[in-house]
C-alpha positions, 0 to 999 in steps of 0.5 A: 913432148919430153922437151916441153915437160923439161921446159915447164919443170925448169920454169916451175921447179917447185910445182909440187911444193907450190900446189901442196901449199896452195891446197893447204891454204885453200883448205884453211879458207884463207886468202893469199893476203891473209897468209902472206900477211901472217908470215910477213911476205909480199902477196906476190912472193906467196903467189910465186911460191904457190905457182912453183916458180920460187922456193921459200927459204927455210925460215919462210917455210917454217913460218908457213908450217907453223901458221897452218899448224901442220902435223909433223908428217905433213911438215916433213913432206913439204920440207922434202918437196922444198929440197932441204936436206934435214927433214923438219922435226917438231922435236928438234933440239938444235939451237938454230931450230929453237932460235927460229921457233923463238923468233916466231913466238916473239913476232906473235906477241905484239901487244900494240892496240890496233883500232878496226872498223870490221871483223870477219869471223871464221869457224872451222874444226880447229876453232874460231878465227877473228880477222879484224879489218880496217876500211881503207876506202877502196875495195876489200878492207885489209886484215890488220890483225888476226886472233885464233882461239878454241871454241871454249875460249871464244865463248869465254871471250864473248861472255867477257865482252858482253859483261864489259859492254854492259858495264860501259853502257851503265857508266855512259848512261845517266839512267842511275838515280839522280843526285840527292838534293835537300828537297828530295831527301826531305820528300823521301823522309816524309814518305817513309813516315807515312 
């Protein structure tokens, strides 16, 4: 019996870490594709990590911790399950940790315009997540961009979008007053004299 458990440990040395990461992902109601896309790894890599077969590098683990917006205590637990020497500390001041965090911020500041034909909206305790999709013609449309925000910000965005759409509709439709012509201006003058 012990031989069997030793064999499974050698095949899945990071089972506890993988199980915890999978639980966190499922609790946040995100698919493997969504999370792996956010931290820029292959779906199969995340599946191997969640299965306990593979341990994420320190950089990938930091990206996962930031992606799930984890508390320090939970992040420390994952860090230790991965077998890394120094525990994760949000207030760490080492240059290497700060550099890693800066890179994460730079990746998040992508200002390219992405055109989409669909959106999935998810609401949870943290706020609202808009997952923009692009239909590729086969199966589930992939997520091409994701934006998360608080409920207050979502309401502001909704109002701003509604205002912009109303303005665009007004500009597109020729429902305004017709252009003034010589005959219409004399008609209006006659009607004001009466």
